Every structure is written in C-alpha cells, then in structure tokens.
C-alpha positions in Angstrom: -14.7 -52.5 -68.2 -15.8 -51.3 -65.2 -15.1 -53.3 -61.9 -18.1 -54.5 -60.5 -18.9 -54.7 -56.0 -21.8 -56.3 -54.5 -24.6 -54.1 -53.2 -24.5 -53.8 -49.9 -26.9 -53.0 -47.0 -26.6 -50.9 -43.7 -28.3 -53.5 -42.0 -24.5 -55.5 -42.7 -22.3 -53.6 -41.0 -22.8 -53.1 -37.2 -20.7 -51.2 -34.5 -20.4 -53.1 -31.5 -19.9 -51.0 -27.9 -16.5 -52.6 -26.2 -17.4 -53.1 -22.5 -14.7 -53.8 -20.1 -14.3 -56.4 -19.0 -13.7 -54.7 -15.1 -17.1 -53.0 -15.1 -20.3 -55.3 -13.9 -21.9 -55.9 -17.4 -25.2 -55.6 -16.9 -28.2 -58.6 -17.0 -28.3 -59.3 -20.8 -31.9 -60.5 -21.8 -32.1 -64.5 -24.0 -34.9 -65.6 -25.2 -38.1 -65.4 -22.0 -34.9 -65.6 -19.4 -32.0 -63.6 -18.1 -28.7 -64.3 -17.9 -26.4 -63.3 -15.4 -23.1 -63.6 -14.6 -21.3 -65.6 -11.4 -19.5 -64.0 -9.4 -17.1 -65.8 -6.6 -17.7 -64.3 -2.8 -14.4 -63.8 -2.0 -11.1 -63.9 -4.4 -9.0 -67.5 -4.9 -5.3 -67.1 -4.0 -2.9 -67.3 -7.3 -0.7 -70.2 -6.0 -1.0 -73.9 -6.7 -2.1 -74.3 -3.1 -5.7 -76.0 -4.3 -4.1 -78.9 -6.1 -1.5 -79.9 -3.5 -2.5 -83.1 -1.9 -0.6 -84.9 1.2 1.9 -87.9 0.4 1.6 -90.8 1.9 5.5 -91.4 1.7 7.8 -88.7 1.4 9.7 -88.1 -1.9 12.9 -90.0 -3.0 15.1 -87.4 -4.3 17.6 -90.3 -5.5 15.3 -92.3 -7.0 14.3 -89.4 -9.2 17.7 -87.5 -9.4 18.9 -91.4 -11.2 16.1 -91.5 -13.3 16.3 -87.9 -14.4 20.4 -89.3 -15.4 18.9 -92.5 -17.6 16.3 -90.1 -19.8 19.1 -87.8 -20.7 21.5 -90.5 -21.3 18.6 -92.6 -23.8 17.9 -88.7 -25.1 21.7 -87.9 -26.0 22.2 -91.8 -27.7 18.7 -90.9 -28.7 19.7 -88.0 -31.0 24.2 -89.4 -31.2 21.6 -91.7 -33.1 19.7 -89.7 -34.8 22.9 -87.5 -36.2 24.7 -90.7 -37.5 21.8 -92.3 -39.5 20.9 -88.5 -40.7 24.8 -88.3 -41.9 25.0 -92.0 -43.4 22.2 -92.0 -46.0 23.5 -88.2 -47.0 26.3 -90.6 -47.8 24.9 -93.0 -49.2 23.1 -91.4 -51.3 25.5 -89.3 -53.1 27.1 -92.3 -53.2 24.3 -93.4 -55.2 23.7 -90.4 -57.0 28.3 -90.2 -57.9 27.1 -94.0 -59.4 24.6 -92.9 -61.8 25.6 -90.3 -63.2 27.7 -93.2 -64.6 31.5 -91.9 -62.7 34.0 -94.7 -62.1 35.9 -92.1 -58.9 32.3 -92.3 -56.6 34.4 -94.7 -53.2 36.7 -92.8 -51.7 39.8 -95.0 -50.9 41.4 -95.0 -47.6 45.0 -96.0 -47.7 47.5 -96.3 -45.2 50.5 -93.8 -44.3 54.3 -96.6 -44.6 
C-alpha cells in the first residue's frame, strides 16, 4: 500500500529574509500608504525614575513592618491549617477504607501507661 502525500505547489513555500532589529528598516509599502517606524529623539534612561511620584507624607516603616509580620503570620497559620486538614482527611479516608473492607481493627486505641 502506497502512502499518499498531498500535492504541494511552490507557492506554498517561501523563504523570508531575516533582518536584524538593530539596522534601520526601510519604509514598508502597504496598500496606498507608506508605513515608517517611529524613532525616539533621545533614549530614555533604563531606571524607574520616570514612574516616581512625590509623596505627600513620608513612609511609616514601623506600620509597614507590622503589616508584613501580620501577613506572614496569617500565611503561616493558613498553611498549617491546610496541612492539618489534608492529614485529617487522609486519615479519615484510610479509616473508612478499612471499615468498608470489613476489617475490625481499623481505629487505633491508645492505652495509658501504668
């Protein structure tokens, strides 16, 4: 049995010329107009100073640190509760599987030491 390959024409395959971005590209003709790339007059600095705004009041670092500590404590508590819940659900599932199999010694009984 011969494998059938689709018939392709040379119009489907084109090799595009690679032009690096560092060289200025010539004007591109699209339709009836000419598209040219915009060039900045002077390069802007690469820092974040253009986004800075003057503040009406200074930062309260003590309040910020207390808020960060509260957020960290909340995150730790939420993580601990999540881990406890996962372990508890796994233990309940294990006990339920044991009971559904018909076994009698599913629950651990703790005895005090004398």
